[in-house]
N, C-alpha and C positions, 0 to 999 in steps of 0.2 A: 377751507371748503368750498368751490363753487359748486353750485348747483346748477344745472340748467333747466330750465323750465320754460317755457311760452309765458308769455302775459297774460292772454286771455284764462290759462290755467292756473296761474298764481293767484290772478285773484279773485277764483273759483275757490281754491282750495282755502286761502285767507280767511274768505268767509265762511266756510266752512267748519275752521278751526275756533273762528273768533266764537259760532253761534255756540257749538260745543261746548267753549270754556262759562260761555254766559251761563249755562244750563249747570255744569261744573258749579259754580259759583251759587246759584240756588242752594242748590243740592248739599254744600258746604254750610250755608247758613241754617238750611233742616237739621243736618245732624247734627253741628256745637248747640242747637239752642233747644234741642227739643228735652236736652235734661232738664230745664228749668221748669216746664210744666208736669214734668213725670216725676218731679224730686221727692213726693211722699209718696208714691208709690216704691219707686226702687230702696228708700227709707223704711219700709217694710219688707221688702222684700229681700232685702240684706240685714233685717233686724238690727238696723244700729240706729245712733240716731243723728240729729243735723252736720253736728260740730265733726263728727268722723264722716261723714259724706261728704261735706263740705271740702275736708281736705283729699277726699277722692275725687273730686271736682277740680279741687288746684292741681292737679294732675296733667291738665290742659295746657297748662302754663312750661310745664317742664318740658312737656313735649314740644309747646310754640317754638321754646329758644332751642335747644337741638335741632328739632326740625328746619328752623333756620338757618343755623349753620350747615348743616349737612346737606340743606337744598343749593346754596350756595357752592358750595365746595362742588357737589355733584352737576348742575348745568356749565360750569366753566371748565368743568375738565372732562363731562362728556354729553356737550350740549345737542349732539347730534341724537339723542336718544329722548329728546327732550319728551314726544309724546309718551313712549314707554315707562318712564317717570311716571309722569301724572299716572297712565292708568294703572299700575302697578300701586300708587300710593292709595289711589280710590278706592284697588281691592280692599285692602290693610283698612280702609277708612268704614265700607259698606261691612265686613266683616264683623269688625270689633260697637257696630253699630248694632246690627241684629244680634249682636251676644247681650249686650250691657243690662238687657231685662231680661235674660235668663240665669242672670249670675245672682248667687245666694250671699258671698264673699268681700266686705268693703273694700278690700285689697284687690282681688281680682277687679273689680269695679273701678278704682282709683288705675290700675294697668291699662285696661282698655279706652278710658277716655285720655290719657296717655298718648296710645297709639292716634285715638283719633285730632289730637293735638300735634303730633309730630307729622302725620299725613300731611293736614290742612298748610302747616307753613312749605312744607317742599313743594304740595302745589301752588301756593301762592308764588313762590318764588318763579317758578319754572313756569306758571301761567303769565303771571307781568310780563318775566324777561318774552314769551312768545308774541304776545302782543306787541310790544314796545318794535322788537323784529320783524314781525311783518306789515307793520302800518306804519314806520318809522316817525317822519315829520306829522301825519296825520294821525297820530295814536291818540289824542286826546278825547275826541266822542270814544272812540272803542274801549277806551281805557275806564270813563265814567259808564259807560253801560256795561263792562264787566263788573264791575261794582257794586250797579244796581242789581244785579243779579243777587248778590247776600242779604241786601236789604228785604229783598220779595223773597227770599226763603225763611229769614227772621219774621216775616208778616204771615207767613203762611202756616207756621210752626202750630200755634196755636188752631189753626182749622183743623189739622191734622189728630193732634194730641188729643181735643176736648171729647169728642165722640168715642173713646176709648179709656176713661178716666174712671178710675171707679167710682160707684155711687157714695154718698156718707150716710152711715147710718147711727142711732144712736141706743145703745140695747142697755140693760140693767148691769148694774154693778157684780156679777155673779157669777157662778160656773157656766162659762159658755164654751159652745163647741161649733167654733165658725168654721164654715168653709166657702168656696168663690160663691158656690150656688144657691147654698142652704145656709140658712144660722135658726142653730137650736138650743133653747134653754132648758138646762136640767133641772138645776135646784133652786131657783128664782123667787122670793118671796114676792107679793102681790104690791107690798105697802114699801118695799126699797127704793128707793128717791134716788141712787146713786149709779149714773149713767156713764159707759164709755162709748166713746166713737170710734165705730170701725169701716173697714171699706171694703165694699165687695165688688164682685163681678167688675175685676180689673182684666181690661184686654191691651194693656199696653204692648204688647209683644207686637201687635199687629201694627202702632202705629209705627216702631222703630222699625218693623216690615216695610212699609211705605214709604220710609225716608232709604231705607237701606240698598232696596233691591233699583229704583233709578242711579241710584249712586254707582250701583255695579253693573247700569247696563252702558252710565259712561266709562268708567273704567275698560270695557271691552272694545266699546268703540274707538278710545285713544289708541289701546293694543292695535288695532286692526289699523288705524294714523299711521302710525309705525311702518306698517308693512306693506300698506298701497300708497302711502303719499310721501312724496318729495322731504325732506328735514326740513327741520323750521330755517326760514330765509326771509331777504329781505328783498322790496322788485330786483335788485339789482344781481340777486344771484348768490348773493353773501350771506352763507350761515351763521348759526352761533361759534364765537371763536376759542377754544380751545387754549386755557393759559394755565401756564406756569404755576408753581407757589407763588415763586415772589412776583407776578405780575398780579396775582390775584389779591395781594396784599398789599400791594404799591397802589396809592390813589394817582399814582402820575400816570398807570396804563389809562386811568380815563379820560385823560384831559391830553392827549397828544405831548406828554413829557413833561408839563408842566403840575411839577409835584406840589409847590406851594396852593398856587390857585386851585389843585384838588383837595388839599388838606385844609384848605379854607373852606370852600365850598361845603363839601361832606361835611366837615364841622357844622354849621352852619345848617345843612340838613338834617343833619343829627339831631339838635336841639327841635326843630323845626315839626318834627316828628315824635318827637317825646312829647311835647306839650300837645299836640294836636291831638294825638291819642289819648294823653293823661286827663285832658279835657272830659273828650268823650265818655270815658270808662267812669270817671267819678260823677260825670252828670247823670248818667244813665244808672247807675246805683243806687244814688240818692236822691233822685227829683222824686219819688213816689216818698221816700220819707222825708223830705224836707216840707212836701207838701200836707203832710198829712199832721208833723208833728210841730211846725212851724205856722201852718196857715190853716191848722184848722180845717183840710179836707176830709172829706168820709173817704174811706180804704176805697171804695170803688171807683172817685173820681180823683184819686190821686194814680189808680191804674188806667182812667182815661187820659190823664195828661201823660203819662208815661207810655202811653197808643199814641197818641198825637205827635210828639217826641219822634218817634221813629217812622211816622205817615213823611212826615213834612224832611226825616233825614233823609229816608229813598226818595223823597220829592225834588230834594237839592242835585243829589247825582243821576237824575233824570234831565231834569233841565241842564247840569253840566254835558249831559250826551247830548242834548239837541243846540244847544250853542258852542261845544267844544270845535266842530266843524267851521267855525265862524268867528267866533272870537279870539283872539291872541289870548296864548296862555299865562303870560304874565299880567293881561287886563284881570284874567278871571281870577287869580291869584289874589291880585289885588283888591277884587270886590271881595272873596271871600273873606279875607283875612281880617278885613274891613267892616263886614256886614258882624262878624262874628265879635269882635270889642264891641261895636257900638251898641250890639246887643247886651251882650255879657255887660255893657256899662250901664243899661237901660234898667238891666233888671236889680242891679245895685243899688239905683235911687229909686224906683218906686218902693225898693226895701226897706232901705234904709228911710226915707219919708212916708210910710207905710199909705203910699195914693194906690186906692184898689189893686189890693194886691193877689186877690184872687182872678182878676179879670189881667191883671198885668204883668201874675207869672205865667198865665197862658198864655198870651200875645206872644212874650219875648224868650219862653220855653221853646214856641213853635219855631221861632227864629233862629234860634242858638242853632235847634235840628237842620232848618234850613241852609245855614250858609257852613254850619260843620259838617255834615254827610259829602259834600263834594270835594273834601282838604285833602283827605288822602288820596284818590285817583291822580287830583291836578298837582299834588306833590311829587307823587313819582313820574308823570310827564314830563312837570315841570324839571327836575331833575334830568331826567332824560335827553331833555332839549337841549338843556346846555352841555353837560358831558354825557362819556356813551356808560351806560348804566348798567354794569356787569352783575351776573349773577350774585357777588359776595355781595357789590354796591344795594342792591333789596336788601341781603340781610342783614347790612347794617342799619336799615328804614325801619325791617321786621323787630329787629335789638332794640333801637330805638323805642318804636310802638310799645313793644314790652316793657321795657323800663319805665316808661312814661304813667303805662295802665298800673304796675305794682306800686310805683309811688307815688301818686295823684289820689290814687284810692286809699293807700296807708295812710297818707299825712289825712285826708277828707275824714277816715274813720276814727281817726287819733283826737283832732280839732274840734270834730263834731262835739265827741263828749266830755273831752277837758274846758270847749271855752263857750261853746256855744250851737245852735240850729244856725244862727246867721252867718257863721262861716261859712257856708255852703256857697252864699253870694259872693264873697270875700274872695273864696277859690276861685270862681269863677272868673270874676274879673281881673283877678291877677293872670292867670293862666291865660284869657284873651288877651290881655296887654303883651306879653310875651308872644303869645303866636303872631301877633299883629307888628313889632319890632323885629323877629326875626325875621318876619317875611318880607319890609321892606328892607331889612340889608342884604336877602336873599335877592332882590331884585336891582338892587345896585349893583352888586356883584355881577351877577348875571347877564344884566344890558352892558356894561366893560369890557365883558369878555364876549360877551354874542352869542349866536345859537353854533352848535355843532354843526346842522345842518347846513350853516352856509356857506362856507367853502365849498363842500360835496356835492350842491346845487350847482356850482358854477361846471361840474362835470359835465358833457354832454350829452352822455348816455344815460345818466339819473333823469336828466331835464327831457328829453325824449319819453322816457318812459314814462316819468310823470304826466306830460301831455297828454299820454294815450291813457295813462290812469283816470285823469280828469275825465277824459270825452266817456270813457268806459262808464 
């Protein structure tokens, strides 16, 4: 479907949409990660234990798998309603977020977290597709900015949650009558030395509301976009293509009819994202545990190094946003995969030879975060730079990330207990090496076949449009 819109109007609407998506990614980082700081309160409100609650939290993964598949189908079938799809999913996520602290049943809490995961992945597919269509070959910087928003949301969560977390008190272990604002001791002996930990003055409902309200505002905004803005399209006026079921599953539909090229490239892309996300997930889950168990950090220092990782992780995406407009996407990928591998290899060497373990662990963990952070948005744009990345193509990337996160974290948990703590650095080096090798193979294949924009840019209309775009 062709969308007729003047160039100045198109430039204005794509900036508005990009800014709204950036804010959406900040909200997603907040409503997905607020579970962590408030886990103790959710356990108390559902009268459960951590094992049961962790099973409920894993509902996010179930929703994510379903959402990635459903998102790909919706975008490829109903791409003209992209804004509406994002708005409806954000509405569901906001409602689920607001309801989670009110739940008194573990099963209901798990169902609400599943809704969050389902909404997140549909928005992820729709949002990435929107950025790729709006910016085409200039999508590198906007893509990094988009995913920088998620890191910002994760960093904001503790600031939002901490003021409303319950205060911890120690009371005699006898008959207690505890309420939110008042604690009374009925029949306590003054010589009783056994104490029970209780949490009072919990107000996490407000923290969840602070996260849910801006999410709902953005949901309404995207529904307004659907009514007042033209459908998502590129500078030429071409909207998101509607594909039949056969075209959705055929890799040749993304490569101009070359099935073998599509099959080879998407196979490499799948493993690239599998080990990239797997590296990120297992490293962030075990970085604090390894620092405390193996390097004898205090628990506070272990938390600091974990926070430091997320800071450099977000910084890496910010650097990608700044340099994406000037640096070739192939060069960016080569720098990132080389940096991750060399950092992981350096961490392996200093750990094995016990060279300044505390300082070295800090340095190489921060470097791994710096190079690992931008690899997800770089990989998405790299793929779209060489082939047309459809909704189902982004679904494949999301599934690869989910498989990588599950498999690498599970493997790390097993070998960490069965073999020893030092396996943490072995797996880091192994994932870093695989990402480096696969990234090199991707660039070899990509250079041989060239950019998908090379032939398109020979068209006079696109050339004139890009010239005006650059001037503006």
